[in-house]
N, C-alpha and C positions, 0 to 999 in steps of 0.2 A: 504494500500500500504506500509506503514511503517513496518508493521509486516512481510510482505513478504520479504522486503529488509533486515531486521534484520536476518531472517531465512537463507537467501542466504549468507549473510556475515558470519554467524556462521558456515554454512556448508563448505564454502570456507576456513575459518580459520582452521577448523578441518582437512580438506584435506591437507592443508599446514603443519600442525603440524604432521600429520601421515607420510608425504613424506620426510620431512627434514632429518631424520637420514640416509636415503639411498642415499649417495652421488654418488657412482659408478653407480648404475642403472639409476639415473637421468641423468648423463653425457652420458651414453650409449644411453638413450632414445633421448637426444638432438642430438647426433651424427647421430643416425638412422633417425630422422626427417630431418636433413640437407642433409643426403645422399639421402633420398627419394625425397626431394625437388629438389636437383640437377638432379637426374634421370628424374624427371618429366619435368624439363626445357629442358633437352637434347631430351627427347622423343617427346615432343610437338613441339619444334622448333618454334621460333618466339616470345617468351616471354622474350627475353634477356634484352630488354630495361627496361621493367617493373621490372624484377628481379634485375637488376642493381640498379635501383632507390630504391627498397626495401632494398637491401644490404647497400647502402649508408645511408639510414635512420637508419637501425639497428646499423651500425658503429657509427653514430652520437650519438645514445642513449648510446652505450657502452662507448664512450669517455666522455660523460657527466656524466656517472656513476662513472668513474674513476677520474675525475677532482675534486679537492677540490672547495668548494663554495667560500672560501676566498683565495686570492692569497698570500701565505706566504711571498714571496720575496718582494712584494709591501708593505705589512704591516711592514716588517723589515726595508725596505728602508725608509719608513715614520718615523719609530721610530728612526732610525739612524740620519735622518735629524733633528728631534726634539732635539735629544741629542746634535748634533753639534751646533744648534742654541742656546741652553741653555748654552753650553760651551763658545760660542762666546760672549753671553751677559755677562757671568761672567767675562771673560777676559777683555772685553772692560770696564766694570764697575771698575775692579781693576786698569786698566790702567788710567782711569779717576781719580780715587782716588789718585793714585800715582802722577799724574800731578798736582792735586789741592793741595796736601800736600807740594810738592816741590816748588810751585810758591809763 
C-alpha cells in the first residue's frame, strides 16, 4: 500500500510541476468550470441552498489562505507594551535612586 501511495504522490507532483508554468490556461480553465457550475445550478433549479453552502465554504478557505497565521498588530502591541513596561521600570528605578540620594 505504501508503494502505491508513493507512486500516486509522485504522479500528482509531476502533474503539478508540468501545469504550473501555464498561468493563463489555468485561470481560463477555472473560469470555465465556474461558468459550467453556475449553468448547471440554473438548469437544474433547486440546488441553490447546497451551492450557497459550498460557496461559503470555499470563501472561508480562501480567506484562511489569505490571512496570516500570526496577527502582526497583536505581536507589535505586545512588544510595545513590553517596551513601555521596561521604560516605566527604568524611570521608577531612577526616581527611587534620586529620592534615596537626596534624603
